[in-house]
C-alpha positions as CSV (number, residue, x, y, z in Angstrom):
1,M,104.9,143.9,172.3
2,V,104.6,143.3,168.6
3,G,101.1,141.9,169.0
4,K,100.1,144.9,171.1
5,N,101.4,147.4,168.5
6,K,99.6,145.4,165.8
7,D,96.3,145.7,167.8
8,Q,96.7,149.3,168.3
9,A,97.3,149.8,164.6
10,V,94.2,147.9,163.7
11,S,92.2,149.8,166.3
12,A,93.6,153.1,164.9
13,G,92.8,151.9,161.3
14,R,89.2,151.1,162.3
15,G,88.9,154.3,164.1
16,V,89.9,156.3,161.1
17,A,87.5,154.3,158.9
18,Y,84.6,154.8,161.3
19,I,85.1,158.4,162.1
20,A,86.1,159.3,158.5
21,A,82.9,157.8,157.2
22,A,80.9,159.6,159.8
23,K,82.6,162.9,159.1
24,M,82.0,162.5,155.5
25,Y,78.3,161.9,156.2
26,F,78.4,164.9,158.6
27,M,80.0,167.0,155.8
28,L,77.3,165.8,153.3
29,A,74.5,166.6,155.7
30,G,76.1,170.0,156.5
31,A,76.5,170.7,152.8
32,A,72.8,169.9,152.3
33,I,72.0,172.6,154.8
34,E,74.3,175.1,153.3
35,F,73.4,174.4,149.7
36,I,69.6,174.3,150.1
37,L,69.2,177.1,152.7
38,P,70.0,179.8,150.2
39,R,67.2,178.6,147.9
40,L,64.7,178.5,150.7
41,L,65.7,181.6,152.5
42,G,67.2,183.8,149.8
43,R,70.7,185.3,149.9
44,F,70.1,188.0,152.5
45,V,68.3,185.8,155.0
46,F,70.9,183.0,154.4
47,G,73.6,185.5,155.3
48,A,71.7,186.5,158.5
49,Y,71.4,182.8,159.5
50,G,75.1,182.3,158.6
51,F,76.2,185.2,160.9
52,V,74.2,183.7,163.9
53,A,75.4,180.2,163.2
54,Q,79.0,181.3,163.0
55,A,78.7,183.2,166.2
56,V,77.3,180.3,168.3
57,S,79.6,177.9,166.6
58,S,82.5,179.9,167.9
59,V,81.4,179.0,171.4
60,N,80.0,175.6,170.5
61,N,83.2,174.3,168.9
62,V,85.3,175.3,171.8
63,L,83.0,173.4,174.3
64,V,82.6,170.4,172.1
65,T,86.3,169.9,171.0
66,G,87.7,170.9,174.4
67,T,85.4,168.6,176.3
68,I,86.0,165.7,174.1
69,Q,89.7,166.0,174.4
70,A,89.6,166.5,178.2
71,V,87.3,163.6,178.8
72,S,89.2,161.4,176.3
73,R,92.5,162.2,177.9
74,Y,91.5,161.3,181.4
75,T,89.6,158.3,180.3
76,T,92.7,157.1,178.3
77,A,94.9,157.4,181.4
78,D,92.8,154.7,183.1
79,V,89.9,153.1,181.1
80,T,88.7,151.3,184.2
81,R,87.5,154.6,185.6
82,A,85.6,155.6,182.4
83,D,82.3,156.0,184.2
84,D,83.9,158.1,187.0
85,V,85.5,160.4,184.5
86,K,82.2,160.7,182.6
87,A,80.4,161.7,185.9
88,T,83.1,164.2,186.5
89,G,82.7,165.7,183.1
90,L,79.0,166.2,183.5
91,K,79.5,167.7,186.9
92,M,82.1,170.1,185.4
93,H,79.6,171.6,182.9
94,L,77.2,172.5,185.6
95,F,79.9,175.1,186.5
96,V,81.5,175.7,183.1
97,G,79.3,174.9,180.1
98,L,75.9,176.1,181.4
99,P,77.3,179.5,182.7
100,I,79.0,180.1,179.5
101,A,75.9,179.5,177.5
102,L,73.9,181.8,179.8
103,V,76.4,184.6,179.4
104,F,76.5,184.2,175.7
105,G,72.7,184.5,175.5
106,A,72.6,187.5,178.0
107,L,75.2,189.4,175.9
108,A,73.3,188.9,172.6
109,P,72.5,192.7,172.5
110,L,76.1,193.4,172.7
111,W,77.0,191.1,169.9
112,A,74.3,192.5,167.7
113,Y,75.5,196.1,168.4
114,L,79.1,195.3,167.4
115,A,77.7,194.0,164.1
116,H,75.6,197.1,163.5
117,D,72.6,194.9,163.4
118,S,70.0,194.9,166.3
119,S,67.8,192.4,164.4
120,K,70.3,189.7,165.4
121,T,69.7,190.0,169.1
122,G,66.8,187.4,169.4
123,P,68.4,184.7,167.2
124,L,71.6,185.0,169.0
125,A,70.0,184.7,172.4
126,L,68.0,181.6,171.2
127,S,71.3,180.0,169.9
128,A,72.7,179.9,173.4
129,A,70.7,176.8,174.1
130,I,72.7,175.0,171.4
131,A,76.0,175.8,173.2
132,C,74.4,174.4,176.5
133,G,73.2,171.2,175.1
134,Y,76.5,170.5,173.2
135,A,78.4,170.9,176.4
136,F,76.8,168.0,178.1
137,Y,76.6,165.9,174.9
138,S,80.3,166.2,174.3
139,V,81.1,164.5,177.6
140,L,79.4,161.4,176.4
141,V,81.2,161.5,173.1
142,G,84.6,162.1,174.7
143,S,84.0,159.1,176.9
144,A,83.4,156.9,173.8
145,N,86.6,158.4,172.2
146,G,88.7,157.6,175.3
147,I,87.7,154.0,175.5
148,R,88.2,153.9,171.6
149,A,84.5,153.0,170.9
150,F,84.9,154.9,167.7
151,H,81.9,153.1,166.2
152,K,79.7,154.7,168.8
153,Q,81.2,158.1,168.3
154,A,80.6,157.7,164.6
155,G,77.1,156.6,165.0
156,L,76.3,159.6,167.1
157,D,77.9,161.9,164.5
158,V,75.7,160.3,161.7
159,T,72.5,160.5,163.9
160,F,73.0,164.1,164.9
161,A,73.9,165.2,161.4
162,T,70.5,163.7,160.1
163,L,68.6,165.3,163.0
164,R,70.2,168.7,162.5
165,A,69.7,168.8,158.7
166,T,66.1,167.7,158.9
167,A,65.2,170.2,161.6
168,I,66.9,173.2,160.1
169,L,65.7,172.6,156.5
170,G,62.3,171.7,157.7
171,A,61.8,174.9,159.7
172,A,63.2,177.0,156.7
173,A,60.9,175.2,154.3
174,L,57.9,176.2,156.5
175,G,58.9,179.8,156.1
176,L,60.1,180.3,159.6
177,G,63.2,182.3,158.7
178,V,66.2,182.7,160.9
179,Y,64.3,182.0,164.1
180,G,63.0,178.7,162.6
181,A,66.4,177.5,161.4
182,I,68.1,178.2,164.8
183,G,65.1,176.7,166.7
184,G,65.3,173.6,164.6
185,W,69.0,173.3,165.5
186,V,68.0,173.7,169.2
187,A,65.5,170.8,168.9
188,A,68.1,168.5,167.2
189,V,70.6,169.1,170.0
190,A,67.9,168.2,172.6
191,V,67.2,164.9,170.9
192,I,70.7,163.9,170.4
193,L,71.5,164.5,174.0
194,V,68.8,162.0,174.9
195,V,70.0,159.5,172.3
196,A,73.6,159.7,173.5
197,S,72.6,159.3,177.1
198,A,70.8,156.1,176.2
199,W,73.5,154.7,174.0
200,I,76.7,155.7,175.7
201,G,75.1,155.4,179.1
202,L,74.9,157.8,181.9
203,P,77.3,157.2,184.8
204,R,74.8,155.5,187.2
205,G,76.5,154.7,190.4
206,A,79.8,156.2,189.5
207,S,81.7,158.5,191.8
208,A,82.2,162.0,190.3
209,G,85.6,163.3,191.5
210,T,86.7,166.8,191.8
211,A,86.2,168.6,188.5
212,R,89.0,171.0,189.0
213,P,91.8,169.0,187.2
214,M,89.6,168.3,184.2
215,A,88.3,171.9,184.2
216,S,91.9,173.1,184.4
217,F,92.9,171.0,181.4
218,L,89.7,172.1,179.5
219,G,90.6,175.7,180.3
220,G,94.1,175.3,178.8
221,V,92.8,173.6,175.7
222,A,89.8,175.9,175.5
223,T,92.1,179.0,175.4
224,Y,93.7,177.5,172.3
225,L,90.3,176.5,170.8
226,V,88.9,180.0,171.4
227,V,91.8,181.4,169.3
228,M,91.3,178.7,166.7
229,N,87.6,179.4,166.3
230,L,88.2,183.1,166.2
231,I,90.7,182.4,163.3
232,M,87.8,180.6,161.5
233,S,85.2,183.2,162.2
234,V,86.8,186.6,162.5
235,D,86.9,187.1,158.7
236,Q,83.1,186.6,158.5
237,F,82.4,188.8,161.5
238,L,84.7,191.6,160.3
239,L,83.3,191.3,156.8
240,K,79.8,191.8,158.2
241,R,80.8,194.8,160.4
242,L,83.1,196.5,157.9
243,C,80.9,196.0,154.9
244,A,78.0,197.5,156.8
245,E,80.1,200.5,157.6
246,W,81.0,200.8,153.9
247,Y,77.3,201.0,153.1
248,L,76.7,203.4,155.9
249,N,79.5,205.7,154.7
250,H,77.9,205.6,151.2
251,G,74.5,206.9,152.4
252,E,72.6,203.8,153.3
253,A,70.4,203.7,156.4
254,M,71.3,201.5,159.2
255,A,68.7,198.8,158.6
256,D,69.5,198.7,154.8
257,A,73.3,198.6,155.4
258,A,72.8,195.6,157.7
259,R,70.7,193.8,155.2
260,L,73.1,194.5,152.4
261,A,76.0,193.4,154.5
262,D,74.1,190.1,155.1
263,G,74.1,189.6,151.4
264,Q,77.8,189.8,151.2
265,V,78.1,187.4,154.2
266,G,75.9,185.1,152.3
267,Y,78.2,185.1,149.3
268,Y,81.3,184.6,151.5
269,R,79.7,181.8,153.6
270,A,79.1,179.9,150.4
271,V,82.7,180.2,149.5
272,Q,83.7,179.1,153.2
273,N,81.5,176.1,152.8
274,L,83.4,174.6,149.9
275,A,86.8,175.9,151.0
276,R,86.6,174.2,154.4
277,L,86.0,170.6,153.1
278,P,89.7,169.7,153.4
279,Y,89.9,170.9,157.0
280,Q,86.5,169.2,157.9
281,L,87.7,165.8,156.7
282,I,91.0,166.0,158.5
283,L,89.1,166.5,161.8
284,A,88.5,162.7,161.6
285,I,92.2,162.1,161.8
286,A,92.5,164.6,164.8
287,F,89.9,162.6,166.8
288,V,91.8,159.4,166.4
289,I,95.4,160.7,166.7
290,F,94.6,162.5,170.0
291,P,94.2,159.4,172.3
292,L,97.1,157.7,170.5
293,V,99.5,160.5,171.1
294,S,98.2,161.0,174.5
295,G,98.9,157.3,175.3
296,A,102.4,157.6,173.8
297,T,103.3,160.6,175.9
298,F,101.9,159.1,179.0
299,A,104.2,156.2,178.4
300,A,107.1,158.5,177.4
301,D,107.5,156.6,174.2
302,H,109.2,159.3,172.0
303,E,109.8,157.1,169.0
304,R,106.2,156.1,168.8
305,T,105.1,159.7,169.2
306,K,107.4,160.8,166.3
307,R,106.1,158.0,164.1
308,Y,102.5,159.0,164.8
309,I,103.4,162.6,163.9
310,R,105.2,162.0,160.7
311,T,102.5,159.5,159.4
312,T,99.6,161.8,160.4
313,M,101.0,165.0,158.9
314,R,101.9,163.2,155.6
315,Y,98.5,161.6,155.1
316,S,96.7,164.8,156.3
317,L,98.6,166.8,153.6
318,I,97.8,164.3,150.9
319,V,94.1,164.1,151.6
320,A,93.7,167.9,152.2
321,G,95.5,168.5,148.9
322,A,93.3,166.2,147.0
323,L,90.2,168.0,148.2
324,G,91.6,171.5,147.8
325,I,92.8,171.1,144.3
326,V,89.5,170.2,142.8
327,L,88.2,173.6,144.1
328,V,91.2,175.6,142.9
329,A,91.3,174.2,139.4
330,N,88.0,175.7,138.4
331,P,86.5,177.7,141.3
332,G,83.6,179.4,139.4
333,P,82.1,176.2,138.0
334,M,82.5,174.4,141.3
335,L,80.6,177.1,143.2
336,G,78.0,177.0,140.4
337,V,77.3,173.3,141.1
338,P,75.4,173.9,144.4
339,Y,74.8,177.7,144.2
340,K,73.0,180.1,141.8
341,P,75.2,181.9,139.2
342,D,75.5,185.1,141.2
343,F,77.3,183.2,144.0
344,A,79.8,181.8,141.5
345,E,80.4,185.1,139.9
346,A,81.0,187.0,143.2
347,G,82.8,184.3,145.1
348,A,85.2,182.4,142.5
349,P,88.3,184.6,143.1
350,A,87.9,184.2,146.9
351,L,87.5,180.4,146.6
352,V,90.9,180.0,145.0
353,A,92.5,181.8,148.0
354,L,90.5,180.1,150.7
355,A,90.7,176.6,149.3
356,L,94.5,176.8,149.4
357,G,94.4,178.4,152.8
358,H,92.4,175.6,154.3
359,V,94.9,173.0,153.1
360,A,97.4,174.8,155.2
361,F,94.9,175.3,158.0
362,A,94.3,171.5,158.1
363,L,98.0,171.0,158.8
364,F,98.0,173.8,161.4
365,S,95.0,172.2,163.0
366,I,96.5,168.7,163.2
367,A,99.8,170.2,164.5
368,G,97.9,172.0,167.3
369,T,96.0,168.8,168.2
370,I,99.3,166.9,168.6
371,L,100.8,169.7,170.6
372,N,97.8,169.7,172.9
373,S,97.7,165.9,173.3
374,A,101.4,166.0,174.3
375,G,100.8,168.6,176.9
376,R,102.4,171.5,174.9
377,T,99.2,173.6,175.0
378,R,101.2,176.9,175.5
379,D,103.1,176.4,172.4
380,A,99.9,175.7,170.4
381,I,98.4,178.8,171.9
382,A,101.3,181.1,171.0
383,V,101.3,180.1,167.4
384,A,97.5,180.5,167.2
385,V,97.5,183.9,168.8
386,A,100.2,185.3,166.4
387,M,98.2,184.0,163.5
388,L,95.0,185.6,164.8
389,L,96.7,189.0,165.4
390,F,98.1,188.9,161.9
391,L,94.7,188.0,160.4
392,S,92.6,190.5,162.3
393,F,95.0,193.4,161.5
394,G,95.1,192.4,157.8
395,L,91.3,192.3,157.6
396,F,90.9,195.7,159.3
397,L,93.4,197.2,156.9
398,L,92.3,195.7,153.6
399,I,88.5,195.0,153.6
400,P,87.5,198.8,153.8
401,R,89.7,199.5,150.8
402,F,87.5,197.6,148.4
403,E,83.9,197.9,147.1
404,P,81.4,195.1,148.1
405,G,81.3,192.3,145.6
406,S,84.0,190.0,144.3
407,E,86.9,192.4,145.2
408,M,86.0,192.8,148.8
409,L,85.4,189.0,149.1
410,L,88.7,188.2,147.5
411,A,90.6,190.7,149.8
412,C,88.9,188.9,152.8
413,G,89.8,185.5,151.5
414,A,93.4,186.4,150.5
415,V,94.2,187.8,153.9
416,T,92.7,184.7,155.6
417,A,94.7,182.3,153.4
418,T,98.0,184.2,153.9
419,A,97.5,184.0,157.7
420,M,96.7,180.2,157.5
421,G,99.7,179.6,155.4
422,L,102.0,181.4,157.9
423,G,100.3,179.5,160.8
424,A,101.1,176.2,159.2
425,I,104.8,177.1,158.7
426,A,105.1,178.4,162.3
427,S,103.4,175.1,163.7
428,A,105.8,173.1,161.7
429,F,108.8,174.7,163.4
430,M,107.1,174.3,166.8
431,L,106.3,170.7,166.4
432,K,109.8,169.9,165.2
433,A,111.4,171.8,168.1
434,R,109.3,170.3,170.8
435,L,108.6,166.8,169.6
436,G,111.3,166.2,167.1
437,A,109.1,165.4,164.0
438,F,106.9,167.1,161.5
439,L,106.6,166.4,157.7
440,S,109.4,165.5,155.3
441,P,110.3,168.5,153.1
442,L,110.4,166.0,150.1
443,T,106.7,165.1,150.8
444,A,105.8,168.8,150.7
445,V,107.6,169.3,147.4
446,R,105.9,166.3,145.8
447,V,102.5,167.4,146.9
448,L,103.1,170.9,145.5
449,A,104.2,169.4,142.3
450,A,101.0,167.3,142.2
451,L,98.9,170.4,142.9
452,A,100.5,172.3,140.1
453,V,99.8,169.3,137.6
454,A,96.2,169.0,138.7
455,V,95.5,172.8,138.3
456,A,97.1,172.6,134.7
457,V,94.8,169.7,133.8
458,G,91.7,171.5,135.3
459,R,92.4,174.6,133.2
460,M,92.9,172.8,130.0
461,I,89.6,170.9,130.2
462,P,86.6,172.9,129.0
463,T,83.7,173.1,131.4
464,M,80.5,171.9,130.2
465,G,77.6,172.2,132.7
466,K,77.4,170.8,136.2
467,L,78.0,167.3,135.4
468,G,81.0,168.2,133.3
469,T,82.3,170.2,136.2
470,L,82.1,167.2,138.5
471,L,83.9,165.0,135.8
472,E,86.6,167.6,135.5
473,A,86.9,167.6,139.3
474,A,87.5,163.8,139.2
475,A,90.1,164.2,136.4
476,C,92.0,166.8,138.5
477,G,91.9,164.5,141.6
478,M,93.1,161.6,139.5
479,S,95.9,163.6,138.0
480,Y,96.9,164.8,141.5
481,L,97.0,161.2,142.8
482,G,98.7,160.0,139.7
483,T,101.5,162.5,140.1
484,L,102.0,161.4,143.7
485,V,102.4,157.8,142.5
486,V,104.8,158.8,139.7
487,T,106.9,160.8,142.0
488,G,107.1,157.9,144.6
489,E,105.1,159.7,147.3
490,L,102.3,157.2,147.2
491,S,103.5,153.6,146.9
492,R,102.1,150.2,146.7
493,A,102.8,149.8,150.4
494,D,100.5,152.7,151.2
495,I,97.7,151.3,149.1
496,E,98.1,147.8,150.7
497,A,98.1,149.4,154.1
498,A,94.9,151.3,153.4
499,L,93.2,148.1,152.1
500,R,94.4,146.1,155.1
501,E,92.9,148.7,157.5
502,R,89.6,148.7,155.4
503,K,89.4,144.9,155.7
504,A,90.2,145.0,159.5
């Protein structure tokens, strides 16, 4: 038993290392897209691209994450039937993923109408092909995750990130605009689907069972994921609509109001790109913890489940806090590193709010993943729906009260961050009540103290150019980690464990 647990720990450590490295590369490739596109397209076209990309991602992310979890869960239950599960997943998306993509594309005129911008109809319709390709691709990724072939999952992440960045930026550099950028994304999805089929393998000779149980699980998880993705996108959607209405109410024509609103979305998307870094890195932990908690709950091993939860939440908070604090300490200069000065001037106040909010959102996301993997999907959905309702109401109430610019962006970011913080607190209570574990209050206090020290350090150091900003960020990060060591939150045992996993 001891040997088996040790093997599982080593496997988990390798999985975190593989996927964390791949997610880091994916983040860097995504950052390259988001940092370079404004220079190639300009703020207004970048905002238009951002609106379409966020819209399709709201569908895309649900299909990808839900399918990976569904296929991984059924594969984990009996790894000897991995090919049969894979065949069942591909069969499922003939009746789930494909129709959803077709409906999304067919309703493109409606989505454009709701945004007060008819020019978005064509790009939104084209983007439906992205959702369709992702649905089938995610079956293959979920199979790799379920058999713990994390190196293959990581390899596909790296390959796709490269293809996507190259295609989107290449099309933009050729002057093809929003259609070109979205078309490049479609081409990248088509190529990665072929690559994944060859590397993971199609289920030749396997027997596809009834897709109903897997589709049912996907439906339950998808309900939660739909709400999660609305939480991540509703601020941008409502900013686009309500900002356009502000311009309409102040005498602008419809086309001009839509374009000016795209400009505000461009600013806000730049802020989101940096603020989401803590959450995006924590996704690596989510992909690894899901099969581990699923296995523990299948075996009714409550103590092992609690141990996974406490360890995962602790390290998630520490890592998310480290990334978030370098953004909060000096938001304007940090925005000024990848973007032009007008982005930094308009978005700095909103970045403070959103960066802190996404530290909380990272914990909320991991808690939801754990609840889903333990079969507590309804509880995860209940917390997420309450968070979405609070967020939507707050955005409708506050955004129209402010003039476009830094004030409106701050209002949008502050409401979003508040909702994320409340969601993290609610998920903590839910996880503790259902599974008996969450996060030590002492850990939370120590991390908050470390965050305060890092902010103080960042505010004391004068900013001197882009290189100076990066050095200052490093100093903030080191002061954050140093405080955790001094307070005893990070110990020699933690460092030695990390080194052992790296060597393994």
